[in-house]
N, C-alpha and C positions, 0 to 999 in steps of 0.2 A: 338131845335137846339143844336147839340152836339159840344163842343169845344175840340180840342185835347190838352192834357197836354204838355206844353213846358218843355224841359229838360234843356235848357240853353246851350246845346252843338250844336245847329243847325249850326252855322258857321263852326264848325269843321267837322260836318258830312254831310254838304251840297254837292250835286252832281252838277257837271258842265254840262250844256246842250250842249255838244260838237257836238252831232249828229245834233241838230237843227242848230247850228252855221255853221256846214259843209254845210247843204243844203241852208242856206241863202247865204253863200259865193259862192256856185255854181251858184245860181240865180243871184247874183250881178256880178259875172264874165261874165256870158252870156250877161247881159244887158250892162255892161261896154264895152265889145267887140263890141256889136251891135252899141252902141252909137259912139264909136271911128270910126268904119267903115262908119256909116251913115253920121256923121258930116264931115268926111274927103271927102267923095264923094260929099257932098253938098257944099264943099268949105268953111266950117266954121272951120278954123284952130284952133282958140282959144278953141272952144268947143271940138274939136277932141283931143287937148292936155289935156284938163281937164278930159275927159273920159279916155284917155290913162293913166294919173296919177292915176285915180281911179282904173283902171284895174290892175296896178302894186300893189297898196295897197291891193286890194281884193285878188290878187294871193298870196301875202305874208301872209295874214291872213289865206287863205286856206291851205297853206303849213304848217303853225304853228298848225292849228287845226288837220290836218292829222298826224303830228308828235306827238301831244298829244294823239290822239286816238290810235296810234300804240304803245304807251308806256304800254298799258295793263290795266287790270281791277283795279289796285290800283289807277290809276289816273282817269279812266273813268269806274266806275263799271257798269255792265249791270243791267237789271231790276231784275235778279234773285239773285243778291248779296246784302244783307242787309247792311245798313250803319254800319261802324265800330265805336267803342267807341273812343272818343278823347284820346290822350295821357295824362297821369297824369301830373299835373303842379308841382309836387314835384321834 
C-alpha cells in the first residue's frame, strides 16, 4: 500500500466540487418541483408549501453554483490545471 506524502497545503490547494454540486442541485430542483405539484394536486397544502420552500432554496443554491462556475478556472480549475501553490504567509 502506497501512501501519498502530505504537504500541509491541502486546504489551500483543495478544489471545490462545483460540477457535482450543480448536478445535485438540478436533481433536487426537479424533485422539489415534482413534489410541490404532486402534493398540491393531492390537496396536501402543508407538504406542498414545504416542497415549495425547498424548491426556492435549491434554486438559490443552483444560481450560486452557476455564478461560481462562471467565474473561471481560478475559482473552479478544470482537470487539466494543476493545483497552484498557496500564498506565502510572510
